[in-house]
C-alpha positions in Angstrom: 87.9 -0.7 -58.3 85.2 0.1 -60.8 81.4 -0.3 -60.2 78.7 -0.3 -62.7 75.1 0.7 -62.9 73.4 -1.1 -65.9 70.2 -1.6 -67.7 69.1 -4.8 -69.3 66.1 -5.4 -71.6 64.6 -8.2 -73.6 63.9 -6.1 -76.7 63.7 -2.4 -77.8 61.1 -0.7 -75.6 60.6 -3.9 -73.7 60.9 -4.8 -70.0 63.7 -3.0 -68.2 66.0 -4.1 -65.3 68.4 -1.8 -63.5 71.2 -3.3 -61.5 74.6 -2.6 -59.9 77.8 -4.7 -59.9 81.5 -4.6 -59.5 82.1 -7.0 -62.5 79.8 -6.0 -65.4 80.9 -8.7 -67.8 80.5 -11.5 -65.3 77.1 -10.1 -64.1 75.6 -9.8 -67.6 76.9 -13.2 -68.6 75.1 -14.7 -65.6 71.9 -13.0 -66.7 72.4 -14.3 -70.3 73.0 -17.8 -69.0 70.0 -17.5 -66.7 72.0 -18.2 -63.5 70.1 -15.6 -61.6 66.5 -16.5 -60.5 64.0 -13.7 -60.6 62.8 -11.0 -63.0 65.6 -11.3 -65.6 65.2 -15.0 -65.9 61.4 -15.0 -65.9 61.2 -12.3 -68.6 64.3 -13.3 -70.5 65.9 -9.9 -69.9 69.5 -10.2 -70.8 70.4 -7.5 -73.4 72.8 -4.9 -72.0 71.6 -1.6 -73.4 73.1 1.0 -71.0 75.8 1.2 -68.3 77.8 3.8 -66.5 80.9 3.4 -64.4 82.1 5.0 -61.1 85.0 4.2 -58.7 82.8 4.6 -55.6 80.4 1.7 -54.6 78.2 4.0 -52.6 77.7 6.3 -55.6 76.9 3.3 -57.8 74.3 2.0 -55.3 72.7 5.5 -54.9 72.6 6.0 -58.7 71.0 2.5 -59.2 68.3 3.5 -56.6 67.8 6.8 -58.4 67.3 5.3 -61.8 65.0 2.6 -60.4 62.7 5.4 -59.1 62.5 7.1 -62.5 59.5 6.7 -64.7 59.8 4.5 -67.8 60.2 7.4 -70.2 63.2 8.8 -68.4 64.9 5.4 -68.5 64.2 5.1 -72.2 65.6 8.6 -72.8 68.8 7.6 -70.8 69.2 4.5 -72.9 68.6 6.3 -76.3 71.0 9.1 -75.4 73.9 6.8 -76.0 72.4 3.7 -77.6 69.5 4.8 -79.9 69.4 1.4 -81.6 69.3 -0.5 -78.4 72.2 -2.6 -79.5 73.4 -5.3 -77.0 76.6 -3.7 -75.5 77.8 -6.9 -74.0 79.9 -7.7 -77.0 81.8 -4.3 -76.6 82.9 -5.1 -73.0 
């Protein structure tokens, strides 16, 4: 099974949300439709700008925690390394 660590935003250089899931398409869809109460719903954070995949759930959780601890500049650099235009990657899933 695949597990994903992902980053959502509301706009380029905007609010960032880091999460982990076993079904990236379903999870991002639930953020887009505002099914999930909390930060992403409150700040309209629903644009998928980064994700990585692993086949190990513990690795995914560990990576999520690692990225969450990073400062903002490191997160932005991670996004811009593969998605410099901050395009919504949801359509590519």
